[in-house]
N, C-alpha and C positions, 0 to 999 in steps of 0.2 A: 575483829571488833575494833581494834585500835585504828585500822585503816578507815573503817567506816566513820569514825569520829573526826577524821581529818580529810575534808573534801579535796583539798589541794593535793595531798599525797595520794589519795585514791585516784584522782584524775591522772596523776603522773604514772602510777602503777599500771593503769589501764592503757595509757598511751604507749608505755614501754612494751607491754605484753603484745600490743598490736603493731609494733614497729617491725621494720624489715629484718631486724636482728634476730627475731624468732621465727621468721618465715611462715607466718600464719596465712593459710588460704582463706579463712573466714574470720571476720571481726569477732573479738571477744568482748562481751558486754558484762559478763559476770565477774565480780571482784574476786571471788574464791577461785575461779578458774584462772584468772590472771596471776594470782599468787602461785598456783601450781606450775604455770608456764615459766614464770621467772625463776622460781626456785627459792626456797627459804634462805639459803646461804647468801645469794645476791640480794634478796630482799632485806635481810638482816643488815648487810653492809649499807644499803641505801637508807634504811631507818636510822642507823648510827650516824651517817653523814648528815641527814636532816636534823637529827637531835643536836648535833654539834653546832650546826648553823643557828638553830633556835637558841641554844645556850648563850651564844655570843652576840645575839641580835639585840640592839637597843634602838631608842628613838633618835640617837645621834645621826646627823645627816650623813656623815662619812660612813657610819655602820650600814645605813640603808643603801648607800651607793655601792659599798663592797658586797653586800648581800645580792643586790640586783646584778652586779657584774659577775658574781659567782654563778648565778643561775644561767646567765648567758654563756659564760665560759664552759660550763658543763655541757650545754647544748652544742657549742662549737666543737668541742673535743669529740663528743659522740658522733656528730655528723661527719667530721674528718676521718674518724676511725672507720666508718662505713665506706667513705670515699676511697681511702687507701686500701682497705680490705685486709690489712695485716695487723690490726690491733683489736682487742676486745672492746666493743662499743660501751658495754656496761662499766668496765674499768676506766675507760677514757672519760665517761660521763662523771664518775665519782672523783677522779683526779682533777678534772676541770672545775667541778662544783666546789671542791675543797681547796682550790689553789690559793685563796686568800684567807683561809681559816686562821693562819698565824697572825695576820694583820688585824683580823677581827678580834682575836684573843688579846692582843696588845692593846687595842682600843678599848676593850671591855675592862681590862685591868687598870689601864692608865689613860682614861679618856682625854683629859686635858693635854697631857704630855704627848700622846701619840697624834692627837689632832694638830697640835702645834708642829710636830715633826713632819706630818703630811703636808701642811701648808708651806713649810720651809722647802720641801722637795718640789713643790709647785708642778706636780704632774710628771716630773722627771724620774723615771724608774731607777736609773742608776744612782741618782742623788738620794733617793729614798733608802736604797739598800745601804749606802754609805752612812746615812744618819742612824739607821737601825743598828748597824755594827757599832757605831760610837756609843749608843745608849745601852744596848743589850749584850754586845759581844758576839752576837749572831744575827742573821737576818730574820725577818718575820716568816719568810719561806721555810727556814730551818726550824723555827718555832712550830710552824704548822706540821712539818714532818714528824717532829717529836710527839706532838699531840695525837696524831693519827696512829703512831706506833703504840703509844700508851693505851689507846682505845681499840687496839687489836684489828685495825684495818690492814689489808694486805701490804706487805713490804714494798711491792712495786708501786703502789699508789702513794705511800708515804715518801718514797724516794723521788717520785715524779713531782710531788708538791714541793719538796725541799730543794729540788734541783735549780740551779741558775741557768745561764745560757748553755744550751746543749753542746757538748763536744762532738767530735766526729764519731765517737763510739757510743753515743747516747742511745738509749732504747727509744723506740718509736713513741712509747707512752710518755717519756720525758719530753720528747719534741712536740707532741701534740698538746701537752699541758702548757709548755712554754708558749706555743702559738696562741692557744686559747686565752691565756692570762693577758697577753699583750693585745690581742685582737678585740677582746670584749669592750674595753673602754674606747678603743679606736672606733669600733662600730657604732657605739652610742654617740660619739662626737660627730662622726661623718654623717650619721642619720639626721642630725639637726640642721646641717648647712653644707653638706658636701655633695659631690656629683658622683655618678657611676665610675667615671674615669679615676677620680681620686680614691674611691673605694677599691678599685682594681689595683691601682699602683701601690696603695698602702698595704693591702693584704699580701701582695707579692713581695714587698719589702720584709714584712713580718715572716713570711714563709721562708725567705732566704736566711733571715736571722735564726729561725728555728730549725733550719735544715729539713723543711717539708717540701718535697718535690711534686708540686701539682700546678697545672696551668692556671692562669689568672681567672679564666671563665668558670672553672670548677671551684676555685676559692670563693669567688663572688657568690655563686649559687649556694655553696655550703654556708657562707656567712649570712645570707638573706634568709635561708631556711631556718638556721639556728636562731636568728633574731625573732622570727615569727613564732617559733615554738616557745622561746623564752618569754616572750610577751604574753602568750596564752597561759603559761604556767603562772606567771606573776599576777595576771588578772584573776585567775582562780583563787590564788592565795589571799587576795585582798577583797 
């Protein structure tokens, strides 16, 4: 009943149930059947994630940008999890979706201050982290990890959201989340005025930074596919 009252979430649940992750031979059109396929545990985690995003969403331009970037990040992480074949696509989706929940929380609590902080950073992620450390003593990523832990999301997802640049021993989920967090705003910008060559080169650089070992053609295909799915999800939501 709750899903039926939220068309955007219903569409997402149906899309996930029909995705390759669940290996369905026939398309599922019934919402109740989709819930059974996904499972109540994963569905509960998904609903918790959606509720947290909704709780920190405002009409602030930066909040809207972070929200849209989060949806794209979730789709990127899930698509790459399928591409690599060694990470749970559902967990990757949640980690990507929630990768900026800490920044959204800071913005909701201190809208003027965090907006000013973001403008000072000027799109430089390293600078933003430094400014967050100066103001809060921790980064917004770490804030996000603590929020997820308090809301009983899996420890691996909270850790992936809180993680910085992945070390050599980082989990694949950490690396996928790092890639998705950086790739999402890059895809938005390159989509406005970039070329396929710039897209390929940029994604390859992000992959090296995130320690993701995939050839550039597969990274481009994954990025474009994730972008199309994210656009469809956002269109349903609005």
